[in-house]
N, C-alpha and C positions, 0 to 999 in steps of 0.2 A: 559558596559558589555564586557566580554571577550569570545572569541570563543575558545573552547577546542575540541580536537579530542580524544574521548575515545577509548580504546582498552582493550582487555583482555590478561592477562598473567595467565595461569592456571585458577583458579576460581576467581581471583581478577580483579578489574577494575582499570585501570590507565588512565591518560590523559596527553596530552601535549598541550601547547598553540599553536594555529594554526600558529602564527607568528614564531614559532620555527621550523616549517616543511617546507621544500622546495617543496616536492612532495611525493606521495605514489607510490611505484613501486610494481607491482604484478607479481610474478613468473619469475623474471629476472634470467639469468644464472649466477651462482656463479663461480668465478674463484679462484683457490687455492692461498692462501697467505702463503709463507714459513715462518717458525720461528715465529709463533704467538701463543698466548694462545688459549686454547680450546674454549673460548668465541667468538673468531673470526671465523665466518663461511666461510669467503673468501672475495671477492670483486666483485662489480658489475660495469658495465659501465653505467654512467648516463650522457647522452649528451656529450660523449667523455671524461668524467672525471672518473678516477678510484676511487671508493668510498668503503672503507672497511665496512663490515657488521658485526655487533655484535649481538650475540644471547642474546637478552635482558632477556628472562626468565632465562637462564643459568647464566648470569651475576648477577642477583638478587637473585640467590639461589633457584630457583624453581626446582622441580624434572625434570630430563631429559625427553624430549618429542620429537616427530617428528620435524624435522627442519621446521621452519616457512618459508613460501614462500611470505609473505607480508612484505615489507620493508618501513619504514618511513625514507626518506632521510632528514636529518636535514639541516637547513639553515647553509651554510658554515661559516657564521659569528659566529655561536654558537659552532658547532663541525662538522668537516668534516668526517662524517660517516653516515651509515644507521643503523637503529635498526630493528631487526626482531621481530615481534609481532604475537600473535596468531590470533586474530580476531578484525577487526575495527568496530566501530559503527558510527553513524551519528554525524556530528558536532553539538555541543550544545552551547548555549549562557548562561553564568553564570555571576553572580555578585561576583567577588572575594573578596569583602568586607566581605563576610560571610565565607571566607576560614578559616578553623581551622588549624593554623600553627602547624607544628610538630617540636619537638626538640629531638634529640637523639644523644647519643655518639657512637652509633653503626657505624663502618666504612662502612658497606654495606647498610646503610639506605639511600635510594634515594628518599624519599618522602618529598616534600616541604610542603605539607599540604593536608588536606582532604576537598573535596567539597561534600556537601549533595545536590543531585539533584534528584528530583522526587522520594523521599524515597530511593534513592540508594547512596551508598558511593563510591566516585571516588578519588583515590590517584593521586595527581598532582606530576608528575615525576620531580625530581630535576636534570636537565641536568648537572649542574656544578658538582654535586657529582658523577654522572655517568662518567663524564670526568676524575675525580680524580681516580676513581676505575680502569678505563681503563689505565690511565697513570701508576698507580702502577703495574698493571699486565705486562706492557710492559718493566718494568725496570729489 
């Protein structure tokens, strides 16, 4: 079994593996980051480390919405940044053997697969693809 942390972006549900997340930060003060794309909200201080914050809904093409104040700080071994999301749900345990894999040629597609859990569809976020999109924006 794999533990996932589901969250909402607009009307859609996404999730990350719990092992990809260092911690959840709620309402941290954002500090201005100069010369960054609009998807960067700023940076937060996480235990003395400056961590850039990316507006995940904006990055994935959702309609503009109020700035999210809940940040998922990713494990530094994966990506040294935090993702702003709309609403978190409770951690769930799923068997990823039943993950429906996604294949797309769309450059903005950040869905690794879809998990069906209790009659709900949850998109598993592909952090590698998120990293590629961010890298492209920074060039």
